[in-house]
All heavy atoms as TSV, in Angstrom:
chain	resi	resn	atom	element	x	y	z
A	1	MET	N	N	14.897	-4.979	-5.508
A	1	MET	CA	C	13.767	-5.791	-5.147
A	1	MET	C	C	13.213	-6.437	-6.409
A	1	MET	O	O	13.010	-5.777	-7.415
A	1	MET	CB	C	12.705	-4.932	-4.461
A	1	MET	CG	C	11.639	-5.701	-3.799
A	1	MET	SD	S	10.871	-4.631	-2.573
A	1	MET	CE	C	9.205	-5.062	-2.797
A	2	ALA	N	N	12.962	-7.705	-6.368
A	2	ALA	CA	C	12.464	-8.438	-7.524
A	2	ALA	C	C	11.006	-8.107	-7.793
A	2	ALA	O	O	10.249	-7.808	-6.878
A	2	ALA	CB	C	12.643	-9.933	-7.305
A	3	ASP	N	N	10.620	-8.186	-9.052
A	3	ASP	CA	C	9.226	-7.950	-9.439
A	3	ASP	C	C	8.465	-9.263	-9.455
A	3	ASP	O	O	7.958	-9.697	-10.477
A	3	ASP	CB	C	9.162	-7.292	-10.822
A	3	ASP	CG	C	9.637	-5.863	-10.793
A	3	ASP	OD1	O	9.568	-5.259	-9.714
A	3	ASP	OD2	O	10.060	-5.353	-11.834
A	4	GLU	N	N	8.367	-9.920	-8.325
A	4	GLU	CA	C	7.647	-11.181	-8.219
A	4	GLU	C	C	6.276	-10.926	-7.596
A	4	GLU	O	O	6.143	-10.117	-6.697
A	4	GLU	CB	C	8.409	-12.166	-7.336
A	4	GLU	CG	C	9.709	-12.622	-7.936
A	4	GLU	CD	C	10.408	-13.636	-7.043
A	4	GLU	OE1	O	9.715	-14.384	-6.334
A	4	GLU	OE2	O	11.635	-13.656	-7.069
A	5	VAL	N	N	5.287	-11.648	-8.084
A	5	VAL	CA	C	3.947	-11.566	-7.528
A	5	VAL	C	C	3.675	-12.885	-6.811
A	5	VAL	O	O	3.799	-13.949	-7.392
A	5	VAL	CB	C	2.898	-11.328	-8.633
A	5	VAL	CG1	C	1.501	-11.363	-8.043
A	5	VAL	CG2	C	3.171	-10.020	-9.330
A	6	VAL	N	N	3.337	-12.803	-5.553
A	6	VAL	CA	C	2.993	-13.981	-4.776
A	6	VAL	C	C	1.486	-13.972	-4.581
A	6	VAL	O	O	0.941	-13.043	-3.983
A	6	VAL	CB	C	3.724	-13.986	-3.411
A	6	VAL	CG1	C	3.312	-15.188	-2.591
A	6	VAL	CG2	C	5.227	-13.942	-3.615
A	7	GLU	N	N	0.824	-14.982	-5.089
A	7	GLU	CA	C	-0.634	-15.035	-4.995
A	7	GLU	C	C	-1.084	-15.072	-3.536
A	7	GLU	O	O	-0.541	-15.811	-2.717
A	7	GLU	CB	C	-1.179	-16.257	-5.721
A	7	GLU	CG	C	-2.680	-16.230	-5.792
A	7	GLU	CD	C	-3.213	-16.961	-6.996
A	7	GLU	OE1	O	-2.461	-17.173	-7.958
A	7	GLU	OE2	O	-4.388	-17.304	-6.949
A	8	GLY	N	N	-2.056	-14.239	-3.216
A	8	GLY	CA	C	-2.587	-14.185	-1.860
A	8	GLY	C	C	-1.858	-13.199	-0.960
A	8	GLY	O	O	-2.254	-12.965	0.164
A	9	PHE	N	N	-0.778	-12.587	-1.439
A	9	PHE	CA	C	0.021	-11.664	-0.628
A	9	PHE	C	C	-0.196	-10.244	-1.126
A	9	PHE	O	O	-0.194	-9.987	-2.329
A	9	PHE	CB	C	1.504	-12.023	-0.729
A	9	PHE	CG	C	2.391	-11.127	0.076
A	9	PHE	CD1	C	2.483	-11.271	1.452
A	9	PHE	CD2	C	3.137	-10.137	-0.532
A	9	PHE	CE1	C	3.301	-10.446	2.203
A	9	PHE	CE2	C	3.954	-9.308	0.209
A	9	PHE	CZ	C	4.034	-9.465	1.575
A	10	SER	N	N	-0.391	-9.318	-0.206
A	10	SER	CA	C	-0.511	-7.902	-0.576
A	10	SER	C	C	0.229	-7.051	0.446
A	10	SER	O	O	0.373	-7.426	1.611
A	10	SER	CB	C	-1.982	-7.479	-0.654
A	10	SER	OG	O	-2.571	-7.515	0.624
A	11	ILE	N	N	0.708	-5.917	-0.014
A	11	ILE	CA	C	1.380	-4.967	0.869
A	11	ILE	C	C	0.912	-3.570	0.492
A	11	ILE	O	O	0.708	-3.265	-0.684
A	11	ILE	CB	C	2.917	-5.096	0.777
A	11	ILE	CG1	C	3.583	-4.258	1.857
A	11	ILE	CG2	C	3.423	-4.749	-0.604
A	11	ILE	CD1	C	5.035	-4.590	2.091
A	12	SER	N	N	0.672	-2.744	1.499
A	12	SER	CA	C	0.220	-1.380	1.260
A	12	SER	C	C	0.833	-0.471	2.313
A	12	SER	O	O	1.327	-0.934	3.337
A	12	SER	CB	C	-1.310	-1.295	1.307
A	12	SER	OG	O	-1.777	-1.653	2.591
A	13	GLY	N	N	0.778	0.816	2.055
A	13	GLY	CA	C	1.331	1.758	3.021
A	13	GLY	C	C	0.834	3.166	2.786
A	13	GLY	O	O	0.286	3.481	1.737
A	14	THR	N	N	1.014	3.987	3.811
A	14	THR	CA	C	0.657	5.397	3.729
A	14	THR	C	C	1.726	6.217	4.437
A	14	THR	O	O	2.425	5.715	5.315
A	14	THR	CB	C	-0.691	5.709	4.404
A	14	THR	OG1	O	-0.590	5.423	5.800
A	14	THR	CG2	C	-1.821	4.914	3.798
A	15	MET	N	N	1.838	7.480	4.038
A	15	MET	CA	C	2.696	8.417	4.753
A	15	MET	C	C	2.002	9.768	4.775
A	15	MET	O	O	1.506	10.230	3.746
A	15	MET	CB	C	4.053	8.573	4.105
A	15	MET	CG	C	4.874	9.613	4.819
A	15	MET	SD	S	6.601	9.426	4.567
A	15	MET	CE	C	7.194	10.729	5.616
A	16	ARG	N	N	1.964	10.354	5.958
A	16	ARG	CA	C	1.357	11.672	6.123
A	16	ARG	C	C	2.412	12.593	6.713
A	16	ARG	O	O	2.992	12.307	7.756
A	16	ARG	CB	C	0.152	11.592	7.056
A	16	ARG	CG	C	-0.524	12.949	7.231
A	16	ARG	CD	C	-1.603	12.891	8.269
A	16	ARG	NE	N	-0.951	12.833	9.578
A	16	ARG	CZ	C	-1.595	12.659	10.711
A	16	ARG	NH1	N	-2.897	12.497	10.719
A	16	ARG	NH2	N	-0.954	12.627	11.851
A	17	LEU	N	N	2.675	13.685	6.058
A	17	LEU	CA	C	3.615	14.696	6.532
A	17	LEU	C	C	2.815	15.955	6.792
A	17	LEU	O	O	2.076	16.429	5.918
A	17	LEU	CB	C	4.685	14.950	5.473
A	17	LEU	CG	C	5.848	15.832	5.859
A	17	LEU	CD1	C	6.626	15.209	7.018
A	17	LEU	CD2	C	6.764	16.030	4.668
A	18	ARG	N	N	2.920	16.498	8.009
A	18	ARG	CA	C	2.072	17.636	8.388
A	18	ARG	C	C	2.882	18.662	9.173
A	18	ARG	O	O	3.627	18.314	10.088
A	18	ARG	CB	C	0.897	17.126	9.206
A	18	ARG	CG	C	-0.073	18.197	9.605
A	18	ARG	CD	C	-1.321	17.622	10.200
A	18	ARG	NE	N	-1.055	17.025	11.502
A	18	ARG	CZ	C	-1.944	16.334	12.184
A	18	ARG	NH1	N	-3.145	16.117	11.683
A	18	ARG	NH2	N	-1.646	15.838	13.355
A	19	TYR	N	N	2.691	19.926	8.833
A	19	TYR	CA	C	3.277	21.040	9.583
A	19	TYR	C	C	2.205	21.559	10.541
A	19	TYR	O	O	1.052	21.756	10.147
A	19	TYR	CB	C	3.709	22.155	8.625
A	19	TYR	CG	C	4.160	23.402	9.335
A	19	TYR	CD1	C	5.410	23.463	9.950
A	19	TYR	CD2	C	3.335	24.515	9.410
A	19	TYR	CE1	C	5.820	24.604	10.614
A	19	TYR	CE2	C	3.738	25.663	10.072
A	19	TYR	CZ	C	4.982	25.696	10.667
A	19	TYR	OH	O	5.392	26.829	11.329
A	20	GLU	N	N	2.583	21.752	11.799
A	20	GLU	CA	C	1.644	22.267	12.797
A	20	GLU	C	C	2.242	23.502	13.459
A	20	GLU	O	O	3.434	23.543	13.731
A	20	GLU	CB	C	1.364	21.204	13.864
A	20	GLU	CG	C	0.735	19.952	13.323
A	20	GLU	CD	C	0.457	18.922	14.398
A	20	GLU	OE1	O	0.356	19.292	15.582
A	20	GLU	OE2	O	0.337	17.747	14.039
A	21	ALA	N	N	1.394	24.479	13.708
A	21	ALA	CA	C	1.829	25.712	14.382
A	21	ALA	C	C	0.714	26.184	15.310
A	21	ALA	O	O	-0.464	25.976	15.038
A	21	ALA	CB	C	2.150	26.801	13.362
A	22	ILE	N	N	1.121	26.807	16.401
A	22	ILE	CA	C	0.148	27.355	17.345
A	22	ILE	C	C	0.685	28.690	17.859
A	22	ILE	O	O	1.890	28.856	18.060
A	22	ILE	CB	C	-0.131	26.376	18.509
A	22	ILE	CG1	C	-1.344	26.838	19.314
A	22	ILE	CG2	C	1.083	26.197	19.390
A	22	ILE	CD1	C	-1.863	25.784	20.278
A	23	GLY	N	N	-0.195	29.634	18.024
A	23	GLY	CA	C	0.169	30.944	18.561
A	23	GLY	C	C	-0.887	31.384	19.555
A	23	GLY	O	O	-2.072	31.117	19.382
A	24	GLY	N	N	-0.477	32.028	20.631
A	24	GLY	CA	C	-1.426	32.508	21.626
A	24	GLY	C	C	-1.967	31.415	22.529
A	24	GLY	O	O	-3.095	31.508	22.996
A	25	GLN	N	N	-1.176	30.387	22.772
A	25	GLN	CA	C	-1.582	29.278	23.644
A	25	GLN	C	C	-1.880	29.813	25.036
A	25	GLN	O	O	-1.043	30.460	25.658
A	25	GLN	CB	C	-0.454	28.244	23.698
A	25	GLN	CG	C	-0.618	27.166	24.718
A	25	GLN	CD	C	-1.867	26.348	24.554
A	25	GLN	OE1	O	-2.781	26.507	25.330
A	25	GLN	NE2	N	-1.902	25.488	23.569
A	26	ALA	N	N	-3.067	29.549	25.560
A	26	ALA	CA	C	-3.486	30.110	26.854
A	26	ALA	C	C	-3.336	29.138	28.018
A	26	ALA	O	O	-3.453	29.543	29.169
A	26	ALA	CB	C	-4.945	30.558	26.756
A	27	ARG	N	N	-3.077	27.854	27.758
A	27	ARG	CA	C	-2.984	26.878	28.857
A	27	ARG	C	C	-1.684	27.061	29.632
A	27	ARG	O	O	-0.611	27.198	29.049
A	27	ARG	CB	C	-3.058	25.454	28.311
A	27	ARG	CG	C	-4.415	25.123	27.754
A	27	ARG	CD	C	-4.496	23.688	27.321
A	27	ARG	NE	N	-3.614	23.469	26.174
A	27	ARG	CZ	C	-3.307	22.280	25.687
A	27	ARG	NH1	N	-3.784	21.193	26.240
A	27	ARG	NH2	N	-2.530	22.161	24.642
A	28	ALA	N	N	-1.791	27.037	30.937
A	28	ALA	CA	C	-0.618	27.201	31.803
A	28	ALA	C	C	0.332	26.012	31.655
A	28	ALA	O	O	-0.097	24.879	31.474
A	28	ALA	CB	C	-1.068	27.323	33.254
A	29	GLY	N	N	1.621	26.296	31.719
A	29	GLY	CA	C	2.619	25.238	31.677
A	29	GLY	C	C	3.092	24.879	30.281
A	29	GLY	O	O	3.935	24.001	30.125
A	30	PHE	N	N	2.552	25.515	29.250
A	30	PHE	CA	C	2.960	25.253	27.874
A	30	PHE	C	C	3.521	26.515	27.241
A	30	PHE	O	O	3.227	27.628	27.673
A	30	PHE	CB	C	1.774	24.769	27.034
A	30	PHE	CG	C	1.256	23.420	27.438
A	30	PHE	CD1	C	0.092	23.312	28.178
A	30	PHE	CD2	C	1.934	22.267	27.094
A	30	PHE	CE1	C	-0.396	22.079	28.554
A	30	PHE	CE2	C	1.453	21.024	27.467
A	30	PHE	CZ	C	0.289	20.925	28.196
A	31	ASN	N	N	4.307	26.349	26.178
A	31	ASN	CA	C	4.809	27.495	25.422
A	31	ASN	C	C	3.638	28.265	24.806
A	31	ASN	O	O	2.642	27.665	24.407
A	31	ASN	CB	C	5.725	27.036	24.293
A	31	ASN	CG	C	6.951	26.315	24.792
A	31	ASN	OD1	O	7.356	26.484	25.933
A	31	ASN	ND2	N	7.541	25.511	23.936
A	32	ALA	N	N	3.769	29.581	24.706
A	32	ALA	CA	C	2.717	30.403	24.097
A	32	ALA	C	C	2.641	30.159	22.592
A	32	ALA	O	O	1.565	30.208	22.002
A	32	ALA	CB	C	2.963	31.873	24.382
A	33	THR	N	N	3.783	29.885	21.962
A	33	THR	CA	C	3.824	29.593	20.528
A	33	THR	C	C	4.766	28.422	20.287
A	33	THR	O	O	5.705	28.196	21.055
A	33	THR	CB	C	4.331	30.800	19.714
A	33	THR	OG1	O	5.666	31.099	20.117
A	33	THR	CG2	C	3.453	32.011	19.909
A	34	ASP	N	N	4.512	27.688	19.218
A	34	ASP	CA	C	5.393	26.582	18.834
A	34	ASP	C	C	5.018	26.125	17.437
A	34	ASP	O	O	3.919	26.397	16.956
A	34	ASP	CB	C	5.264	25.418	19.818
A	34	ASP	CG	C	6.484	24.487	19.788
A	34	ASP	OD1	O	7.407	24.755	18.996
A	34	ASP	OD2	O	6.498	23.524	20.543
A	35	ASP	N	N	5.943	25.454	16.761
A	35	ASP	CA	C	5.661	24.819	15.486
A	35	ASP	C	C	6.529	23.574	15.365
A	35	ASP	O	O	7.545	23.442	16.042
A	35	ASP	CB	C	5.882	25.775	14.314
A	35	ASP	CG	C	7.312	26.258	14.192
A	35	ASP	OD1	O	8.055	26.204	15.185
A	35	ASP	OD2	O	7.696	26.689	13.098
A	36	LEU	N	N	6.078	22.636	14.543
A	36	LEU	CA	C	6.807	21.378	14.373
A	36	LEU	C	C	6.376	20.695	13.091
A	36	LEU	O	O	5.396	21.078	12.460
A	36	LEU	CB	C	6.592	20.448	15.569
A	36	LEU	CG	C	5.169	20.080	15.960
A	36	LEU	CD1	C	4.611	18.942	15.126
A	36	LEU	CD2	C	5.139	19.709	17.427
A	37	LEU	N	N	7.134	19.681	12.708
A	37	LEU	CA	C	6.830	18.851	11.557
A	37	LEU	C	C	6.544	17.444	12.059
A	37	LEU	O	O	7.328	16.891	12.834
A	37	LEU	CB	C	8.018	18.850	10.593
A	37	LEU	CG	C	7.803	18.211	9.234
A	37	LEU	CD1	C	6.718	18.958	8.465
A	37	LEU	CD2	C	9.102	18.216	8.454
A	38	ASN	N	N	5.423	16.879	11.643
A	38	ASN	CA	C	4.977	15.569	12.121
A	38	ASN	C	C	4.876	14.626	10.922
A	38	ASN	O	O	4.288	14.984	9.902
A	38	ASN	CB	C	3.607	15.738	12.779
A	38	ASN	CG	C	3.022	14.458	13.289
A	38	ASN	OD1	O	2.934	13.470	12.579
A	38	ASN	ND2	N	2.589	14.491	14.528
A	39	ALA	N	N	5.434	13.411	11.051
A	39	ALA	CA	C	5.320	12.388	10.000
A	39	ALA	C	C	4.745	11.117	10.600
A	39	ALA	O	O	5.182	10.678	11.664
A	39	ALA	CB	C	6.680	12.101	9.380
A	40	ARG	N	N	3.765	10.543	9.929
A	40	ARG	CA	C	3.186	9.268	10.354
A	40	ARG	C	C	3.209	8.319	9.151
A	40	ARG	O	O	2.719	8.646	8.084
A	40	ARG	CB	C	1.755	9.455	10.823
A	40	ARG	CG	C	1.137	8.129	11.263
A	40	ARG	CD	C	-0.197	8.309	11.920
A	40	ARG	NE	N	0.018	9.028	13.159
A	40	ARG	CZ	C	-0.934	9.674	13.814
A	40	ARG	NH1	N	-2.150	9.704	13.342
A	40	ARG	NH2	N	-0.687	10.290	14.944
A	41	THR	N	N	3.801	7.143	9.360
A	41	THR	CA	C	3.944	6.147	8.305
A	41	THR	C	C	3.307	4.835	8.758
A	41	THR	O	O	3.487	4.433	9.908
A	41	THR	CB	C	5.433	5.901	7.995
A	41	THR	OG1	O	6.060	7.153	7.706
A	41	THR	CG2	C	5.608	4.967	6.823
A	42	THR	N	N	2.581	4.184	7.864
A	42	THR	CA	C	2.030	2.867	8.145
A	42	THR	C	C	2.350	1.933	6.978
A	42	THR	O	O	2.351	2.348	5.815
A	42	THR	CB	C	0.503	2.888	8.341
A	42	THR	OG1	O	-0.117	3.327	7.135
A	42	THR	CG2	C	0.103	3.793	9.478
A	43	VAL	N	N	2.640	0.682	7.305
A	43	VAL	CA	C	2.857	-0.364	6.312
A	43	VAL	C	C	2.058	-1.587	6.758
A	43	VAL	O	O	2.121	-1.971	7.926
A	43	VAL	CB	C	4.353	-0.730	6.182
A	43	VAL	CG1	C	4.552	-1.858	5.194
A	43	VAL	CG2	C	5.172	0.485	5.775
A	44	ALA	N	N	1.318	-2.168	5.843
A	44	ALA	CA	C	0.516	-3.354	6.152
A	44	ALA	C	C	0.818	-4.439	5.132
A	44	ALA	O	O	0.862	-4.181	3.928
A	44	ALA	CB	C	-0.969	-3.016	6.124
A	45	ALA	N	N	1.056	-5.658	5.617
A	45	ALA	CA	C	1.264	-6.818	4.753
A	45	ALA	C	C	0.225	-7.862	5.128
A	45	ALA	O	O	-0.006	-8.119	6.309
A	45	ALA	CB	C	2.672	-7.367	4.931
A	46	ARG	N	N	-0.381	-8.451	4.105
A	46	ARG	CA	C	-1.421	-9.458	4.339
A	46	ARG	C	C	-1.187	-10.668	3.440
A	46	ARG	O	O	-0.764	-10.522	2.294
A	46	ARG	CB	C	-2.795	-8.869	4.045
A	46	ARG	CG	C	-3.201	-7.825	5.044
A	46	ARG	CD	C	-4.597	-7.257	4.740
A	46	ARG	NE	N	-5.069	-6.422	5.813
A	46	ARG	CZ	C	-4.623	-5.202	6.093
A	46	ARG	NH1	N	-3.644	-4.694	5.388
A	46	ARG	NH2	N	-5.121	-4.501	7.090
A	47	TYR	N	N	-1.516	-11.832	3.995
A	47	TYR	CA	C	-1.441	-13.066	3.217
A	47	TYR	C	C	-2.724	-13.851	3.448
A	47	TYR	O	O	-3.163	-14.022	4.579
A	47	TYR	CB	C	-0.241	-13.923	3.632
A	47	TYR	CG	C	-0.210	-15.231	2.881
A	47	TYR	CD1	C	0.208	-15.273	1.561
A	47	TYR	CD2	C	-0.635	-16.397	3.488
A	47	TYR	CE1	C	0.211	-16.463	0.851
A	47	TYR	CE2	C	-0.639	-17.596	2.787
A	47	TYR	CZ	C	-0.216	-17.628	1.473
A	47	TYR	OH	O	-0.220	-18.795	0.776
A	48	HIS	N	N	-3.307	-14.316	2.356
A	48	HIS	CA	C	-4.506	-15.142	2.439
A	48	HIS	C	C	-4.337	-16.294	1.450
A	48	HIS	O	O	-4.284	-16.086	0.246
A	48	HIS	CB	C	-5.762	-14.341	2.085
A	48	HIS	CG	C	-7.016	-15.148	2.177
A	48	HIS	ND1	N	-7.556	-15.520	3.385
A	48	HIS	CD2	C	-7.822	-15.655	1.224
A	48	HIS	CE1	C	-8.652	-16.220	3.158
A	48	HIS	NE2	N	-8.830	-16.317	1.842
A	49	GLY	N	N	-4.183	-17.476	1.996
A	49	GLY	CA	C	-4.009	-18.658	1.148
A	49	GLY	C	C	-4.720	-19.850	1.756
A	49	GLY	O	O	-4.319	-20.350	2.800
A	50	GLY	N	N	-5.781	-20.244	1.121
A	50	GLY	CA	C	-6.544	-21.383	1.646
A	50	GLY	C	C	-7.118	-21.077	3.014
A	50	GLY	O	O	-7.805	-20.094	3.218
A	51	ARG	N	N	-6.784	-21.922	3.989
A	51	ARG	CA	C	-7.304	-21.739	5.352
A	51	ARG	C	C	-6.413	-20.834	6.196
A	51	ARG	O	O	-6.748	-20.527	7.339
A	51	ARG	CB	C	-7.442	-23.103	6.020
A	51	ARG	CG	C	-8.521	-23.931	5.355
A	51	ARG	CD	C	-8.588	-25.351	5.839
A	51	ARG	NE	N	-8.410	-25.474	7.277
A	51	ARG	CZ	C	-8.613	-26.575	7.951
A	51	ARG	NH1	N	-8.997	-27.664	7.324
A	51	ARG	NH2	N	-8.421	-26.625	9.254
A	52	LEU	N	N	-5.290	-20.408	5.657
A	52	LEU	CA	C	-4.353	-19.565	6.400
A	52	LEU	C	C	-4.523	-18.099	6.007
A	52	LEU	O	O	-4.549	-17.761	4.828
A	52	LEU	CB	C	-2.908	-19.981	6.126
A	52	LEU	CG	C	-1.820	-19.125	6.762
A	52	LEU	CD1	C	-1.901	-19.219	8.283
A	52	LEU	CD2	C	-0.467	-19.538	6.260
A	53	GLU	N	N	-4.666	-17.265	7.022
A	53	GLU	CA	C	-4.739	-15.826	6.794
A	53	GLU	C	C	-3.906	-15.136	7.863
A	53	GLU	O	O	-4.017	-15.445	9.051
A	53	GLU	CB	C	-6.187	-15.346	6.868
A	53	GLU	CG	C	-6.347	-13.900	6.480
A	53	GLU	CD	C	-7.808	-13.498	6.328
A	53	GLU	OE1	O	-8.657	-14.368	6.109
A	53	GLU	OE2	O	-8.066	-12.295	6.440
A	54	ALA	N	N	-3.043	-14.230	7.446
A	54	ALA	CA	C	-2.166	-13.527	8.392
A	54	ALA	C	C	-2.037	-12.069	7.968
A	54	ALA	O	O	-2.125	-11.738	6.789
A	54	ALA	CB	C	-0.794	-14.186	8.431
A	55	ALA	N	N	-1.823	-11.203	8.958
A	55	ALA	CA	C	-1.649	-9.777	8.683
A	55	ALA	C	C	-0.661	-9.188	9.678
A	55	ALA	O	O	-0.617	-9.586	10.841
A	55	ALA	CB	C	-2.977	-9.041	8.780
A	56	VAL	N	N	0.142	-8.249	9.188
A	56	VAL	CA	C	1.096	-7.522	10.020
A	56	VAL	C	C	0.967	-6.044	9.664
A	56	VAL	O	O	0.928	-5.686	8.488
A	56	VAL	CB	C	2.550	-7.985	9.762
A	56	VAL	CG1	C	3.532	-7.138	10.536
A	56	VAL	CG2	C	2.722	-9.450	10.095
A	57	GLU	N	N	0.882	-5.198	10.683
A	57	GLU	CA	C	0.833	-3.752	10.460
A	57	GLU	C	C	1.900	-3.090	11.308
A	57	GLU	O	O	2.086	-3.443	12.476
A	57	GLU	CB	C	-0.533	-3.190	10.822
A	57	GLU	CG	C	-1.639	-3.683	9.918
A	57	GLU	CD	C	-2.988	-3.117	10.291
A	57	GLU	OE1	O	-3.302	-3.049	11.492
A	57	GLU	OE2	O	-3.730	-2.748	9.365
A	58	ILE	N	N	2.590	-2.131	10.716
A	58	ILE	CA	C	3.643	-1.389	11.411
A	58	ILE	C	C	3.282	0.098	11.339
A	58	ILE	O	O	2.959	0.604	10.268
A	58	ILE	CB	C	5.016	-1.631	10.767
A	58	ILE	CG1	C	5.374	-3.112	10.833
A	58	ILE	CG2	C	6.083	-0.788	11.445
A	58	ILE	CD1	C	6.600	-3.475	10.038
A	59	TYR	N	N	3.332	0.760	12.485
A	59	TYR	CA	C	3.053	2.193	12.572
A	59	TYR	C	C	4.294	2.900	13.102
A	59	TYR	O	O	4.942	2.413	14.024
A	59	TYR	CB	C	1.904	2.468	13.548
A	59	TYR	CG	C	0.590	1.903	13.120
A	59	TYR	CD1	C	0.251	0.588	13.395
A	59	TYR	CD2	C	-0.321	2.690	12.437
A	59	TYR	CE1	C	-0.962	0.063	13.001
A	59	TYR	CE2	C	-1.547	2.179	12.049
A	59	TYR	CZ	C	-1.856	0.862	12.333
A	59	TYR	OH	O	-3.050	0.348	11.946
A	60	ASP	N	N	4.607	4.056	12.525
A	60	ASP	CA	C	5.719	4.854	13.011
A	60	ASP	C	C	5.297	6.314	12.980
A	60	ASP	O	O	4.719	6.774	11.999
A	60	ASP	CB	C	6.963	4.643	12.138
A	60	ASP	CG	C	8.162	5.413	12.662
A	60	ASP	OD1	O	8.538	5.184	13.825
A	60	ASP	OD2	O	8.699	6.252	11.916
A	61	SER	N	N	5.562	7.022	14.046
A	61	SER	CA	C	5.230	8.439	14.125
A	61	SER	C	C	6.443	9.185	14.650
A	61	SER	O	O	7.032	8.784	15.659
A	61	SER	CB	C	4.033	8.649	15.042
A	61	SER	OG	O	3.662	10.008	15.033
A	62	ARG	N	N	6.825	10.248	13.957
A	62	ARG	CA	C	7.998	11.029	14.351
A	62	ARG	C	C	7.674	12.518	14.312
A	62	ARG	O	O	6.841	12.958	13.541
A	62	ARG	CB	C	9.173	10.752	13.417
A	62	ARG	CG	C	9.594	9.297	13.498
A	62	ARG	CD	C	10.688	8.983	12.528
A	62	ARG	NE	N	10.890	7.544	12.520
A	62	ARG	CZ	C	11.862	6.931	13.146
A	62	ARG	NH1	N	12.730	7.626	13.850
A	62	ARG	NH2	N	11.987	5.624	13.081
A	63	VAL	N	N	8.383	13.269	15.160
A	63	VAL	CA	C	8.181	14.713	15.260
A	63	VAL	C	C	9.547	15.382	15.209
A	63	VAL	O	O	10.500	14.924	15.847
A	63	VAL	CB	C	7.468	15.080	16.583
A	63	VAL	CG1	C	7.369	16.580	16.750
A	63	VAL	CG2	C	6.100	14.435	16.633
A	64	TRP	N	N	9.656	16.468	14.434
A	64	TRP	CA	C	10.891	17.246	14.361
A	64	TRP	C	C	10.587	18.713	14.647
A	64	TRP	O	O	9.581	19.244	14.208
A	64	TRP	CB	C	11.499	17.167	12.963
A	64	TRP	CG	C	11.926	15.800	12.570
A	64	TRP	CD1	C	13.114	15.201	12.868
A	64	TRP	CD2	C	11.187	14.859	11.808
A	64	TRP	NE1	N	13.149	13.945	12.332
A	64	TRP	CE2	C	11.967	13.702	11.675
A	64	TRP	CE3	C	9.918	14.861	11.230
A	64	TRP	CZ2	C	11.552	12.585	10.985
A	64	TRP	CZ3	C	9.491	13.743	10.546
A	64	TRP	CH2	C	10.307	12.634	10.433
A	65	GLY	N	N	11.479	19.345	15.398
A	65	GLY	CA	C	11.401	20.789	15.603
A	65	GLY	C	C	10.630	21.257	16.817
A	65	GLY	O	O	10.567	22.457	17.070
A	66	GLU	N	N	10.041	20.357	17.587
A	66	GLU	CA	C	9.289	20.801	18.765
A	66	GLU	C	C	10.256	21.231	19.866
A	66	GLU	O	O	11.386	20.774	19.908
A	66	GLU	CB	C	8.342	19.701	19.271
A	66	GLU	CG	C	8.971	18.680	20.192
A	66	GLU	CD	C	9.805	17.619	19.485
A	66	GLU	OE1	O	10.023	17.690	18.275
A	66	GLU	OE2	O	10.250	16.710	20.185
A	67	ARG	N	N	9.795	22.107	20.710
A	67	ARG	CA	C	10.615	22.583	21.836
A	67	ARG	C	C	10.065	22.012	23.136
A	67	ARG	O	O	8.909	21.607	23.212
A	67	ARG	CB	C	10.579	24.116	21.890
A	67	ARG	CG	C	11.157	24.761	20.641
A	67	ARG	CD	C	11.276	26.269	20.790
A	67	ARG	NE	N	10.141	26.898	21.458
A	67	ARG	CZ	C	9.258	27.659	20.853
A	67	ARG	NH1	N	9.311	27.864	19.559
A	67	ARG	NH2	N	8.278	28.217	21.534
A	68	THR	N	N	10.871	22.001	24.155
A	68	THR	CA	C	10.425	21.578	25.491
A	68	THR	C	C	9.259	22.480	25.899
A	68	THR	O	O	9.308	23.695	25.721
A	68	THR	CB	C	11.567	21.704	26.506
A	68	THR	OG1	O	12.644	20.892	26.076
A	68	THR	CG2	C	11.114	21.266	27.883
A	69	GLY	N	N	8.189	21.905	26.413
A	69	GLY	CA	C	7.006	22.662	26.818
A	69	GLY	C	C	5.996	22.855	25.713
A	69	GLY	O	O	5.068	23.641	25.843
A	70	THR	N	N	6.158	22.134	24.598
A	70	THR	CA	C	5.226	22.281	23.486
A	70	THR	C	C	3.815	21.823	23.874
A	70	THR	O	O	3.667	20.837	24.588
A	70	THR	CB	C	5.702	21.502	22.240
A	70	THR	OG1	O	4.780	21.740	21.175
A	70	THR	CG2	C	5.788	20.015	22.506
A	71	PRO	N	N	2.774	22.506	23.407
A	71	PRO	CA	C	1.412	22.061	23.683
A	71	PRO	C	C	0.936	20.960	22.723
A	71	PRO	O	O	-0.155	20.451	22.855
A	71	PRO	CB	C	0.585	23.337	23.480
A	71	PRO	CG	C	1.374	24.133	22.512
A	71	PRO	CD	C	2.823	23.828	22.810
A	72	PHE	N	N	1.765	20.584	21.748
A	72	PHE	CA	C	1.357	19.614	20.730
A	72	PHE	C	C	1.358	18.178	21.227
A	72	PHE	O	O	0.733	17.331	20.649
A	72	PHE	CB	C	2.260	19.703	19.499
A	72	PHE	CG	C	1.984	20.914	18.681
A	72	PHE	CD1	C	2.935	21.893	18.539
A	72	PHE	CD2	C	0.773	21.073	18.039
A	72	PHE	CE1	C	2.691	23.007	17.773
A	72	PHE	CE2	C	0.520	22.190	17.268
A	72	PHE	CZ	C	1.487	23.158	17.128
A	73	ARG	N	N	2.102	17.869	22.261
A	73	ARG	CA	C	2.095	16.498	22.771
A	73	ARG	C	C	2.322	16.522	24.273
A	73	ARG	O	O	2.836	17.503	24.816
A	73	ARG	CB	C	3.136	15.641	22.064
A	73	ARG	CG	C	4.548	16.067	22.262
A	73	ARG	CD	C	5.441	15.150	21.449
A	73	ARG	NE	N	6.808	15.330	21.849
A	73	ARG	CZ	C	7.815	14.691	21.325
A	73	ARG	NH1	N	7.600	13.809	20.397
A	73	ARG	NH2	N	9.037	14.903	21.733
A	74	PRO	N	N	1.971	15.419	24.975
A	74	PRO	CA	C	2.076	15.410	26.433
A	74	PRO	C	C	3.508	15.619	26.914
A	74	PRO	O	O	4.455	15.177	26.266
A	74	PRO	CB	C	1.602	14.011	26.830
A	74	PRO	CG	C	0.829	13.515	25.652
A	74	PRO	CD	C	1.412	14.187	24.451
A	75	ALA	N	N	3.644	16.296	28.029
A	75	ALA	CA	C	4.968	16.489	28.640
A	75	ALA	C	C	5.492	15.147	29.134
A	75	ALA	O	O	4.739	14.279	29.540
A	75	ALA	CB	C	4.862	17.470	29.807
A	76	LYS	N	N	6.789	14.978	29.077
A	76	LYS	CA	C	7.414	13.717	29.513
A	76	LYS	C	C	7.724	13.741	30.976
A	76	LYS	O	O	7.943	14.713	31.582
A	76	LYS	CB	C	8.683	13.458	28.719
A	76	LYS	CG	C	8.372	13.183	27.266
A	76	LYS	CD	C	9.641	12.885	26.523
A	76	LYS	CE	C	9.321	12.616	25.069
A	76	LYS	NZ	N	10.467	12.312	24.292
């Protein structure tokens, strides 16, 4: 990737990686225990030049290790 700077253009991003675990789940229809790894990534690009302003944001969320019946997200 070239090290070029375009005036009025910016790009930013975040990534969150989180481990979640639950034990002793009391709600019916869900596993009593479960754990998983959750990643959420966002990227935002913005351009502002004169009378033109534009923005694009991309969100991605992924989960690894969950089992069928997990209480961490809605059943499919």
